[in-house]
N, C-alpha and C positions, 0 to 999 in steps of 0.2 A: 384291277386298274379303276373300274366302276364305283368301287367304293370309296375309293381316293377322291374321287370329284365329289360324290355326296358330302364327304365331310369337309370338304374345302368349300361347297357351297352354304353349307350349314354356318361356318366359321364364318364365310364371308357377310352372311345375314346378321350375325351375331354383333359383328364390328361393328356395320352399320347401323343396328339399332343401338348400340350402345353410343355412339357418338350422336345419333338423333336428340337423346334426351340431353347431353352435357351442352350441345351447342343451339338448344331453344331456349326461348325466353318467353315468359307471360307475365302479365301485370300481376302485382300483389292486392291487397285490399284498398290501398291506397290509390291505386291506379297507376302505378310506380312497375317500369318493368325489371324485372328480375331474371337473371341469367342463373340456368341450373348449374352453368360451371363453376358458381361459387361455394356449391358446396361438396365440391370432389375434396378426396383427401380422407375424408371419414365415411364409413358403411353409411347409405342413405335408404331410406324407405321412403318410396313416393305411391302414394295413395289417390286414385283417382277416384273422384265421386261426385254425388250432388245433394242438395238440400232434402229433397222429395224422394230419395233413396231409404227403403227401410233398413237393410242390413249396412248400409252406411252408417246410418246411425246407430247402428248396435256396435258396431265395430271401433269408433273414434273415439269415445269415451276411453277405451283398451289403448289406444295409440297414445292417448292423452298422459296415462298413466307409465306407458311404457318410455314415452318421451323424457319423464321426469327421472324414472329411474337409471336410464341409460344418458342422461344430460353429460355432455362433453364428449361421449363416445360413439353415438350415432345420431344423425340427422332425419328426423320425421317432415317429410313436404307433403302438404295436401295440394289436389291440383282439382279444384272444382269444375264440374261442367254445368254451369250455372251464370246466372245473373250476379254482377256484384252487390248489390245490396241484397239480395237474399243471403249471399253466400256471407257478408259481414255481420248480420244480423244472426246467422246460426254459429259463427264462430265465436261472436261474443256472448250468446246464450250457454254454451257449451265450453267456455273458456279454453279454447284450443290454443296449446303452448306452443307451438311451431309455426313455420310460415305455409300462409296457405294463399296459393296463387288460383285463378281462375281464367277461365275462356270458354269459350262454346264450340266452335268450329274448329279451332286450332288447338284446343284442348283433346278434342274427340282424333283429330289427326295424328296428335304427337302419342296418344294411346295406343292408338291403332300401330304406329311404326315401335313400340314398344310390344308389340305381340298381341293384342286385343285384338284381332279382327272383329272379331261380334259385336264390339262397342258395348257389351254388359259392365254394370256398378255393383258393387265396387270392383275396381282393378287395381294389384298392388304389385309395383316392380321392387325388386331388391337389388342392391348394388353393393359390393367390396369398396375397401376405401381406394382402389384404382380406379373405380369409375367401370367395373366389369359387371354386366347383369348376371346375377346367381340364379334368382328365380322371379317367375310370376305368377301370380294368383289371380284367377277369376273367380269372384263370388267373395262373400264374407271369411275374411281370415282370421280363424281362430288365434285366440291371446298364445295359447299353448304351441301352437305351430309357429307364431310368430318368436315367441322366445326362444325356441329351438335355433333359429336362425341368427337371432342376436348373439345368442351365446357362443355360434361360430364366429361370427363376425368380430367380435369384440375379444376373442382369446389372446 
C-alpha cells in the first residue's frame, strides 16, 4: 500500500511540473510575452541557460545544428536567465535559430518547477508531443545523448 502512495505522489508531482511549463509565459527578445502552450503538439527541448555560462556556450551551437536538422519535427526553446540586452546580443552573435525567451527571477522559478532545485545551468527539459516531460538534464547535454532522445521522439 505504501508503495502505491509513493507512486501516486510521484505521478502527481510529475503532472504539476508538466503543467507549470505549458501554462507559463516569458518575454521574447522583443519584450513580447510568449506562452509555452503555443509549442505543444511537437516534441520540445527547453534549455535554460545564461550568456556567462561556459557549458551553455558549448552546447548552444549543437542545439542550433539540431534545430536545423530536426526542423518541423522538434522545437527548441531557449530560456535565458539573464538580461534582455545581453541575451539579444548573444543570440545575434551565435545565430540562434529557435525562440529565445528571457527572465531572471521568473525564469529561475520556472526552472525549479521543472525539476532543477539546485539552480545550476545549463538545464534542459525534454517533452514529447503531448507535453509530457520525459527527461531532465542538469549540466552540459552532449549532442550524442540529445540525438538519442530526438530519434525516439521523432519515430
